[in-house]
Backbone bond lengths (Angstrom), bond angles and torsions (degrees), N, CA, C in turn:
res aa  C-N    CA-C-N  psi(-1)  N-CA   C-N-CA  omega(-1)  CA-C   N-CA-C  phi
1 M - - - 1.473 - - 1.507 109.34 -
2 S 1.353 116.46 134.62 1.457 121.44 179.24 1.533 110.39 -71.62
3 A 1.329 115.34 161.76 1.458 120.13 178.41 1.518 111.56 -60.98
4 Q 1.334 116.14 -37.76 1.468 119.88 178.99 1.528 111.13 -65.97
5 A 1.316 116.02 -44.61 1.456 120.03 -179.99 1.533 110.89 -65.04
6 D 1.319 117.35 -37.48 1.457 121.54 178.18 1.531 109.76 -65.86
7 F 1.328 116.57 -40.87 1.468 120.45 -179.54 1.530 109.86 -66.36
8 A 1.353 116.52 -46.94 1.447 120.13 -176.90 1.518 112.14 -71.16
9 G 1.336 116.48 -34.66 1.464 120.91 -176.72 1.521 113.35 -64.22
10 G 1.314 116.24 -27.06 1.461 118.36 -178.96 1.508 114.55 -89.26
11 L 1.324 117.13 -10.50 1.473 119.32 -175.04 1.528 112.92 -63.42
12 L 1.320 116.96 -35.15 1.463 121.13 -176.82 1.520 113.39 -104.33
13 N 1.322 115.92 5.84 1.461 120.93 179.98 1.506 111.01 -123.95
14 P 1.330 118.43 104.32 1.459 120.27 -176.37 1.545 113.10 -64.63
15 D 1.330 117.43 -18.29 1.467 120.00 -179.15 1.525 111.73 -88.13
16 H 1.312 116.21 -6.95 1.473 119.91 -179.17 1.528 108.16 -79.36
17 P 1.326 117.18 128.39 1.485 118.07 178.96 1.522 112.02 -67.60
18 A 1.304 115.49 157.94 1.477 119.78 175.74 1.530 108.96 -59.58
19 P 1.328 117.54 142.37 1.473 120.74 -179.72 1.528 112.16 -54.71
20 K 1.285 115.61 140.31 1.475 120.31 178.96 1.535 109.71 -66.76
21 G 1.313 115.02 142.86 1.456 120.35 176.23 1.523 113.94 79.43
22 L 1.336 118.96 3.19 1.435 121.55 179.93 1.531 109.41 -74.50
23 S 1.326 116.36 127.78 1.450 119.10 -178.31 1.514 110.79 -139.91
24 D 1.342 116.09 162.34 1.454 119.98 178.04 1.520 110.28 -88.86
25 G 1.331 116.93 -173.06 1.442 120.93 -175.85 1.511 114.65 -63.12
26 K 1.347 116.19 -17.16 1.454 120.24 -179.28 1.527 112.43 -104.54
27 G 1.332 115.45 11.55 1.457 119.60 175.82 1.514 112.86 82.58
28 R 1.304 119.28 10.73 1.452 121.78 179.70 1.523 110.18 -89.75
29 A 1.332 116.53 152.37 1.468 120.39 177.20 1.527 109.70 -57.24
30 A 1.320 115.61 133.46 1.476 120.41 -173.71 1.523 112.41 -110.35
31 G 1.320 116.83 26.87 1.460 119.84 -178.41 1.507 112.97 -58.62
32 R 1.326 116.76 -40.56 1.480 119.34 -178.15 1.537 110.74 -68.89
33 R 1.327 115.66 -40.33 1.455 118.60 177.61 1.521 110.62 -64.83
34 Y 1.313 117.24 -35.39 1.444 120.55 177.01 1.510 110.70 -63.03
35 D 1.333 117.02 -41.39 1.474 120.84 179.29 1.527 110.57 -62.63
36 V 1.343 117.20 -38.97 1.462 120.30 178.87 1.522 108.80 -65.71
37 Y 1.323 116.99 -44.41 1.456 120.50 179.70 1.534 111.52 -63.48
38 R 1.336 115.21 -41.73 1.471 120.33 178.46 1.530 110.15 -60.73
39 N 1.322 117.49 -43.09 1.457 120.45 178.80 1.543 111.41 -64.75
40 N 1.329 116.34 -38.08 1.472 119.74 178.76 1.516 111.48 -65.25
41 V 1.330 117.21 -40.66 1.454 121.40 178.63 1.535 110.40 -63.88
42 T 1.304 116.90 -46.47 1.471 121.02 -179.57 1.516 110.66 -62.59
43 T 1.327 116.89 -44.51 1.461 121.03 -179.34 1.507 111.76 -64.13
44 S 1.342 116.86 -42.12 1.467 120.73 179.47 1.509 112.79 -63.14
45 L 1.336 116.58 -42.57 1.436 119.97 179.15 1.521 112.28 -68.54
46 A 1.328 116.63 -38.95 1.453 119.74 177.52 1.523 111.21 -64.55
47 E 1.331 116.95 -39.81 1.459 121.08 177.24 1.515 111.36 -65.60
48 A 1.330 116.39 -39.20 1.467 120.44 178.95 1.534 110.53 -63.39
49 L 1.316 116.55 -38.36 1.464 120.32 179.94 1.524 109.56 -68.66
50 A 1.322 117.55 -43.10 1.469 120.23 178.98 1.533 111.03 -64.55
51 T 1.322 115.99 -38.37 1.483 119.64 177.90 1.534 110.47 -66.54
52 G 1.305 117.91 -36.39 1.441 121.88 -177.86 1.525 113.81 -75.70
53 F 1.343 115.78 -19.51 1.479 120.75 -178.74 1.523 109.98 -129.42
54 P 1.324 116.90 65.44 1.467 119.33 -174.50 1.517 114.11 -64.81
55 A 1.334 118.88 -36.44 1.449 120.54 179.13 1.529 111.46 -66.82
56 V 1.351 115.83 -44.81 1.461 119.27 177.73 1.540 109.58 -60.23
57 T 1.337 115.75 -42.91 1.476 119.29 179.61 1.505 111.79 -59.57
58 R 1.313 117.12 -43.22 1.457 119.68 -179.13 1.522 112.25 -69.86
59 L 1.333 115.27 -34.66 1.472 119.27 -178.41 1.519 112.31 -68.79
60 I 1.310 117.36 -36.63 1.480 120.03 -176.46 1.523 112.07 -101.83
61 G 1.316 118.56 -13.51 1.462 121.82 -177.98 1.515 112.19 94.51
62 E 1.337 116.35 147.96 1.464 120.98 -174.95 1.509 113.45 -62.11
63 E 1.335 117.49 -41.69 1.456 119.29 -178.37 1.532 111.95 -65.54
64 N 1.336 116.11 -43.13 1.470 118.67 176.99 1.502 110.96 -63.72
65 M 1.335 117.26 -36.51 1.459 120.33 178.59 1.523 110.84 -64.51
66 K 1.328 116.94 -40.89 1.456 119.43 178.29 1.518 112.01 -58.76
67 G 1.353 115.70 -44.03 1.455 120.34 178.78 1.519 112.22 -64.65
68 L 1.327 116.73 -44.45 1.448 120.50 178.57 1.529 111.51 -65.12
69 A 1.338 115.77 -38.18 1.460 119.30 178.45 1.498 112.33 -61.00
70 R 1.330 116.69 -41.69 1.468 120.57 178.98 1.538 111.06 -65.75
71 M 1.330 116.31 -41.00 1.459 120.18 176.46 1.523 110.46 -61.77
72 H 1.308 116.35 -42.63 1.466 120.10 -176.18 1.519 111.60 -69.36
73 L 1.315 117.92 -43.44 1.449 119.22 -175.75 1.529 112.14 -70.35
74 R 1.337 117.70 -24.78 1.452 119.77 174.30 1.512 111.56 -75.96
75 A 1.342 115.34 -33.16 1.469 119.50 178.80 1.516 111.29 -81.65
76 S 1.335 116.90 -31.55 1.479 121.07 -176.44 1.523 109.34 -136.78
77 P 1.330 117.77 81.22 1.455 120.08 178.62 1.520 111.55 -62.17
78 P 1.310 118.35 157.29 1.480 120.81 178.96 1.546 109.50 -60.04
79 V 1.304 114.49 143.72 1.465 120.22 175.97 1.519 111.27 -109.35
80 S 1.326 115.90 -1.83 1.482 121.49 178.89 1.532 108.44 -134.45
81 P 1.323 116.49 145.77 1.476 119.58 175.57 1.538 112.76 -72.95
82 V 1.323 116.72 -8.55 1.481 121.67 -178.28 1.526 108.68 -87.62
83 L 1.332 117.58 108.70 1.450 121.17 -177.17 1.534 113.47 -60.59
84 A 1.339 115.24 -27.89 1.457 119.00 -179.56 1.530 112.00 -63.15
85 Q 1.334 116.39 -19.44 1.453 120.22 -179.26 1.537 112.46 -95.17
86 Y 1.323 116.57 -3.20 1.453 119.39 -176.58 1.517 111.42 -77.07
87 G 1.301 115.97 133.93 1.468 121.30 177.03 1.499 114.42 114.56
88 E 1.348 118.62 9.42 1.458 121.41 -179.40 1.536 110.89 -57.81
89 G 1.311 117.79 -33.69 1.469 121.51 -178.01 1.515 113.48 -92.81
90 F 1.315 118.30 4.39 1.459 120.58 -174.12 1.528 113.28 -66.11
91 P 1.349 119.76 -41.54 1.488 117.80 176.95 1.518 112.99 -57.77
92 K 1.355 116.86 -43.63 1.460 120.36 179.27 1.524 110.00 -64.33
93 F 1.327 116.38 -38.77 1.454 119.40 179.03 1.539 110.69 -63.31
94 L 1.320 117.59 -43.51 1.474 120.16 178.72 1.517 111.55 -58.45
95 A 1.335 116.12 -39.01 1.466 120.13 179.59 1.512 112.95 -67.12
96 S 1.327 116.65 -19.37 1.471 120.37 -178.55 1.524 113.97 -91.15
97 V 1.333 118.02 -8.39 1.461 121.79 -176.34 1.526 108.99 -87.27
98 D 1.316 116.81 112.90 1.459 121.01 -176.68 1.509 112.82 -59.73
99 A 1.330 117.63 -35.53 1.454 121.36 -177.12 1.536 112.03 -64.10
100 L 1.333 116.07 -19.19 1.454 120.33 -179.16 1.531 113.72 -95.71
101 S 1.327 117.30 4.96 1.453 120.39 -176.96 1.516 113.20 -59.98
102 P 1.366 121.21 -27.38 1.478 119.75 174.17 1.523 114.18 -68.74
103 Y 1.333 116.62 -8.29 1.467 121.76 -178.06 1.526 109.86 -124.05
104 P 1.337 116.91 64.95 1.471 120.10 -171.47 1.511 114.00 -67.25
105 Y 1.320 118.19 -11.81 1.474 121.38 -179.95 1.542 112.33 -81.19
106 L 1.312 118.22 -15.18 1.471 121.40 -174.14 1.536 112.91 -57.55
107 P 1.346 119.32 -45.65 1.465 117.08 179.42 1.527 113.68 -59.26
108 D 1.339 116.43 -36.79 1.475 118.48 179.24 1.528 112.76 -73.05
109 V 1.328 116.53 -32.58 1.461 118.85 172.76 1.527 109.62 -63.14
110 A 1.330 116.64 -39.91 1.479 119.94 176.79 1.512 110.98 -65.03
111 R 1.321 117.55 -38.39 1.479 120.87 176.93 1.523 110.47 -60.50
112 L 1.325 115.87 -41.47 1.453 120.70 178.40 1.534 110.33 -62.83
113 E 1.312 116.49 -42.52 1.472 119.31 -179.10 1.532 110.84 -67.97
114 L 1.301 116.99 -33.83 1.487 119.69 174.75 1.531 110.28 -65.06
115 A 1.334 116.66 -41.84 1.462 120.39 179.64 1.526 110.44 -62.58
116 L 1.317 116.56 -38.82 1.480 119.65 177.50 1.503 111.27 -65.75
117 R 1.323 117.20 -38.63 1.475 119.87 178.45 1.529 110.75 -67.45
118 R 1.330 116.63 -42.80 1.477 118.67 177.66 1.514 110.72 -61.72
119 A 1.323 116.42 -39.03 1.478 120.33 179.73 1.512 110.36 -62.72
120 Y 1.325 116.96 -40.69 1.468 120.92 -179.05 1.518 110.68 -61.69
121 H 1.329 117.30 -38.70 1.457 121.36 -175.88 1.529 113.30 -93.54
122 A 1.335 117.11 0.56 1.463 120.15 -177.67 1.528 111.47 -70.42
123 A 1.302 115.45 159.05 1.474 120.86 -178.84 1.535 109.35 -65.75
124 D 1.338 114.62 149.75 1.457 120.70 174.71 1.530 110.30 -72.14
125 A 1.316 114.90 154.30 1.461 120.44 176.57 1.520 108.26 -151.93
126 S 1.320 116.05 141.06 1.470 120.52 -179.40 1.519 110.33 -84.11
127 P 1.321 117.22 130.30 1.489 119.76 -179.43 1.532 110.75 -79.55
128 I 1.304 114.92 159.04 1.489 119.75 173.97 1.533 108.06 -77.23
129 A 1.319 115.45 162.19 1.463 119.40 170.14 1.513 109.26 -74.78
130 P 1.321 119.11 130.52 1.468 121.40 -177.77 1.532 113.62 -52.40
131 E 1.321 116.93 -34.64 1.459 118.98 -177.57 1.539 111.97 -67.89
132 L 1.335 116.62 -19.71 1.453 118.30 178.63 1.515 110.58 -65.21
133 L 1.305 117.26 -42.49 1.470 120.84 177.55 1.519 110.82 -64.56
134 A 1.324 116.26 -42.72 1.476 120.87 -178.12 1.525 111.49 -66.88
135 S 1.328 117.24 -24.63 1.461 120.15 -176.90 1.532 114.26 -81.11
136 L 1.328 117.27 -12.69 1.460 120.70 -176.50 1.527 110.89 -70.74
137 P 1.318 118.23 131.29 1.475 119.80 169.18 1.516 110.49 -59.77
138 T 1.318 116.94 151.59 1.456 122.30 -175.09 1.538 112.33 -53.68
139 E 1.312 117.42 -43.81 1.460 119.92 -176.93 1.538 111.81 -66.23
140 Q 1.330 116.85 -33.17 1.462 119.27 175.87 1.518 112.67 -73.62
141 L 1.320 115.53 -38.31 1.468 119.33 178.20 1.511 111.74 -63.40
142 V 1.330 116.76 -42.00 1.460 120.70 -179.38 1.533 111.04 -62.23
143 A 1.313 116.64 -35.39 1.480 120.26 -178.43 1.522 113.90 -88.04
144 A 1.319 117.39 -10.61 1.464 121.86 -172.85 1.528 112.32 -75.09
145 Q 1.321 113.95 148.83 1.460 121.06 169.17 1.526 107.77 -96.98
146 I 1.335 115.93 128.31 1.476 120.93 -177.46 1.531 107.50 -101.64
147 G 1.316 116.70 111.70 1.458 121.20 179.91 1.512 111.34 -83.14
148 L 1.351 116.27 136.79 1.450 121.69 -177.32 1.534 111.59 -113.40
149 A 1.303 115.93 153.86 1.485 122.50 -175.97 1.520 111.24 -63.60
150 P 1.334 116.58 150.39 1.479 120.20 177.41 1.518 114.08 -60.51
151 A 1.334 117.14 -22.84 1.463 119.77 -177.65 1.528 113.07 -77.17
152 I 1.320 118.05 -9.27 1.446 120.62 -177.48 1.533 111.28 -61.00
153 G 1.327 115.89 135.82 1.446 121.99 171.65 1.516 108.68 -136.18
154 I 1.306 117.86 148.98 1.451 120.68 -177.97 1.512 110.17 -143.31
155 L 1.338 115.89 134.53 1.452 121.68 -175.65 1.525 109.74 -135.50
156 R 1.319 114.92 145.52 1.473 121.68 172.92 1.513 107.23 -122.18
157 S 1.327 115.92 128.86 1.462 120.68 -177.49 1.502 110.83 -134.55
158 A 1.325 116.40 148.02 1.461 121.67 174.34 1.531 111.38 -76.83
159 Y 1.337 115.89 -1.20 1.465 120.81 -176.32 1.523 109.03 -124.99
160 P 1.334 117.09 160.38 1.476 120.32 -178.66 1.512 112.18 -79.99
161 I 1.341 116.09 67.37 1.472 119.36 -169.72 1.525 112.41 -69.57
162 H 1.322 117.51 -30.20 1.460 117.90 175.64 1.510 111.40 -63.18
163 D 1.335 116.63 -45.50 1.456 120.53 179.55 1.511 111.70 -67.88
164 I 1.344 117.73 -36.79 1.472 121.31 177.51 1.518 110.23 -63.12
165 W 1.342 116.14 -45.91 1.468 119.63 -179.78 1.518 111.29 -63.78
166 T 1.328 116.54 -44.07 1.470 120.74 -178.24 1.528 110.79 -66.53
167 Y 1.326 116.88 -43.32 1.455 121.32 178.55 1.523 111.72 -62.54
168 T 1.327 115.82 -39.47 1.477 121.11 -174.30 1.515 111.67 -73.62
169 L 1.324 117.56 -42.16 1.458 121.05 -172.61 1.516 114.97 -104.65
170 Q 1.329 116.93 -22.01 1.460 118.64 -174.45 1.528 113.35 -123.84
171 G 1.320 116.41 5.31 1.450 118.57 178.09 1.503 114.37 68.64
172 G 1.331 116.97 31.15 1.464 120.21 179.00 1.506 111.70 -73.53
173 P 1.328 116.72 -176.11 1.468 120.63 179.24 1.530 111.65 -59.51
174 K 1.300 116.97 152.82 1.455 120.51 179.02 1.522 110.03 -64.35
175 P 1.315 118.50 132.68 1.477 120.56 -175.66 1.523 110.84 -63.65
176 G 1.338 113.77 147.06 1.433 120.20 174.09 1.520 108.55 -94.17
177 A 1.319 115.93 -138.68 1.462 120.97 178.59 1.514 108.99 -126.17
178 G 1.317 115.20 169.36 1.459 119.17 175.47 1.512 112.83 103.67
179 P 1.326 116.56 164.89 1.467 122.22 -176.93 1.522 112.49 -76.88
180 Q 1.308 114.65 160.32 1.474 120.82 174.69 1.521 109.28 -143.80
181 D 1.326 114.44 142.25 1.479 122.10 169.64 1.507 106.47 -104.19
182 V 1.339 116.52 134.21 1.464 121.63 -172.90 1.510 109.97 -126.83
183 L 1.315 114.31 134.97 1.473 122.31 174.94 1.503 108.07 -109.35
184 V 1.341 117.42 128.81 1.445 122.36 176.51 1.538 107.25 -99.82
185 L 1.324 115.78 123.91 1.440 123.43 -175.75 1.526 109.90 -124.93
186 R 1.311 116.84 157.14 1.478 119.86 176.47 1.516 109.19 -140.40
187 R 1.324 114.17 110.28 1.450 120.47 172.45 1.516 107.17 -105.06
188 G 1.300 117.50 113.62 1.459 120.70 -173.30 1.531 108.82 81.46
189 Y 1.324 115.33 -121.41 1.465 118.06 -173.57 1.529 114.18 -114.17
190 D 1.321 117.72 -13.01 1.472 120.49 -173.36 1.513 110.77 -105.45
191 P 1.364 117.74 112.80 1.460 120.19 176.99 1.520 110.73 -70.38
192 L 1.320 114.82 154.08 1.461 121.24 -175.63 1.520 109.56 -144.16
193 P 1.351 118.44 133.69 1.463 119.63 173.27 1.538 110.26 -88.89
194 V 1.320 115.72 136.86 1.451 122.06 -178.66 1.532 108.21 -131.16
195 E 1.321 116.84 132.90 1.478 119.41 176.79 1.511 109.04 -70.62
196 L 1.341 116.15 134.27 1.443 122.03 179.22 1.526 110.50 -85.57
197 P 1.324 116.89 142.95 1.459 119.19 173.18 1.533 110.22 -69.57
198 A 1.316 116.59 165.44 1.464 121.88 -179.15 1.526 109.25 -57.13
199 G 1.325 115.36 132.70 1.464 120.86 -178.51 1.513 113.50 88.28
200 G 1.321 117.21 -17.77 1.454 120.58 -176.84 1.517 114.12 -64.20
201 F 1.328 116.46 -32.84 1.465 120.08 -179.45 1.540 109.93 -62.59
202 S 1.318 117.00 -48.78 1.462 120.64 -179.96 1.529 110.28 -64.09
203 F 1.308 117.44 -39.74 1.451 121.93 -179.11 1.538 110.98 -61.75
204 V 1.338 117.09 -50.45 1.463 120.73 -176.72 1.529 110.99 -69.63
205 T 1.328 117.00 -44.06 1.479 118.57 -179.11 1.524 110.30 -62.36
206 T 1.306 118.66 -33.07 1.456 120.57 177.74 1.522 111.15 -70.28
207 L 1.327 117.03 -41.20 1.466 119.90 175.91 1.536 110.18 -60.89
208 L 1.299 118.03 -37.68 1.469 121.75 -178.08 1.517 112.06 -66.52
209 T 1.330 117.94 -22.76 1.463 120.62 177.17 1.515 112.01 -83.06
210 G 1.338 117.95 -3.57 1.445 121.23 179.73 1.520 114.80 92.66
211 Q 1.313 116.97 5.01 1.461 120.45 177.31 1.537 110.40 -71.97
212 S 1.316 116.13 162.42 1.452 121.30 -177.77 1.498 112.15 -73.98
213 F 1.334 114.15 165.37 1.464 120.79 176.20 1.524 111.11 -57.07
214 G 1.325 116.84 -42.65 1.453 120.31 -179.59 1.528 112.60 -62.44
215 V 1.334 116.45 -43.17 1.472 119.56 178.68 1.508 109.96 -65.98
216 A 1.333 117.99 -39.06 1.462 120.62 178.52 1.524 111.28 -61.17
217 C 1.331 115.68 -40.43 1.480 119.59 178.17 1.514 110.49 -65.65
218 D 1.358 117.26 -40.20 1.454 120.89 179.06 1.548 111.12 -63.54
219 M 1.326 116.20 -41.80 1.458 119.61 179.51 1.511 111.35 -64.35
220 A 1.339 114.99 -41.91 1.464 119.23 179.01 1.525 111.93 -66.44
221 E 1.339 115.95 -38.01 1.455 121.04 178.06 1.531 111.10 -63.93
222 A 1.323 115.96 -39.07 1.466 120.80 178.80 1.547 110.87 -65.77
223 A 1.319 115.07 -37.41 1.463 119.62 -179.24 1.525 111.26 -77.89
224 H 1.324 116.45 -34.03 1.462 121.11 -176.95 1.522 108.17 -142.51
225 P 1.336 118.69 90.72 1.480 120.74 -179.59 1.521 112.02 -52.32
226 G 1.299 115.14 135.75 1.455 120.39 -177.82 1.510 113.69 91.33
227 F 1.346 116.73 8.51 1.452 120.33 -178.44 1.526 111.05 -57.35
228 E 1.325 116.35 135.54 1.458 123.53 175.79 1.524 107.51 -123.52
229 P 1.339 119.02 120.37 1.471 121.41 -172.02 1.522 115.32 -73.43
230 T 1.324 118.12 -9.34 1.450 120.45 -171.81 1.532 113.01 -56.40
231 D 1.327 116.94 -47.76 1.478 120.10 -175.79 1.544 111.16 -63.68
232 T 1.337 116.51 -42.52 1.447 119.77 -179.58 1.535 111.26 -69.36
233 L 1.316 117.39 -40.53 1.464 120.38 175.55 1.518 111.63 -61.62
234 T 1.323 116.08 -39.83 1.465 119.51 179.38 1.508 110.55 -63.00
235 L 1.337 118.03 -40.81 1.465 121.20 176.34 1.528 110.53 -58.69
236 L 1.337 115.73 -46.55 1.456 119.55 -177.64 1.516 112.07 -66.07
237 L 1.305 116.83 -42.59 1.465 120.59 -179.25 1.519 113.26 -67.68
238 T 1.318 117.13 -44.36 1.479 120.63 -176.46 1.519 111.81 -72.69
239 H 1.330 118.04 -14.71 1.459 120.88 176.97 1.509 112.21 -110.47
240 D 1.350 116.48 20.51 1.469 122.24 173.76 1.522 112.63 57.51
241 A 1.327 116.35 35.83 1.472 119.80 -174.42 1.524 113.81 -94.83
242 I 1.324 119.05 -13.52 1.465 121.58 177.23 1.521 108.84 -95.03
243 T 1.317 117.02 119.84 1.465 120.30 -171.85 1.518 113.66 -109.05
244 H 1.313 118.21 -20.82 1.448 119.09 178.40 1.535 109.79 -163.46
245 I 1.331 114.42 161.08 1.461 122.04 175.78 1.533 107.61 -128.78
246 H 1.340 115.72 124.70 1.452 120.83 178.04 1.529 108.93 -116.07
247 G 1.293 116.10 132.97 1.462 120.52 178.76 1.504 109.56 -160.80
248 P 1.313 117.30 -179.44 1.474 120.25 -178.41 1.524 112.93 -55.09
249 D 1.330 117.27 -33.31 1.462 120.29 -176.19 1.515 112.00 -111.62
250 R 1.365 118.32 17.60 1.447 120.22 -176.27 1.517 109.95 -126.24
């Protein structure tokens, strides 16, 4: 093992001895200083995880989050120096912790928080004018491809994760039961989760694959008979999420 690997390998493992031959500027053994540095690294990463998943932290409590964060960072060390990217594997980790099995919604709440973080850091994009969409003749609209902003995120959960997130962080109504589809949007700088109407999940996911508006409506209709695109389009337009329209004449 190289000296660098030995140094890095012990940072996230409290049982790992200080690297051999490590010394301070005066040639003295630096084991104690290494322990302080190791503790600072662990604390910083645990705090970054708690900051990145505020709803999960509040749901399980700060002390439990600290313990889970330490377990996670030892199992999945950061792969990027950018702390904002740390925690991509946290939802999967939560699903693997047996002690959390009474709270099966936690991984999906973490997925929602990851989507909000990605939306915050996503590239900017200029929205279309709403009247542009309204001006299209029906045959052009059906054939058109509707481009969506990079900040868009979409999640499907067997649990009411939108209501859980809102209740936990914003004091919204107490969550009920049942599944929810959630769209993450960003108008300006602040991302926001919005519950999708029935059929909206199929509609948006189809648009994201580059299929036409007509195909997206057909897919949504198949998933939810009677689907009407107006509500979902209104969500996209009012949150600046439609960035371009491509079609035979566009």
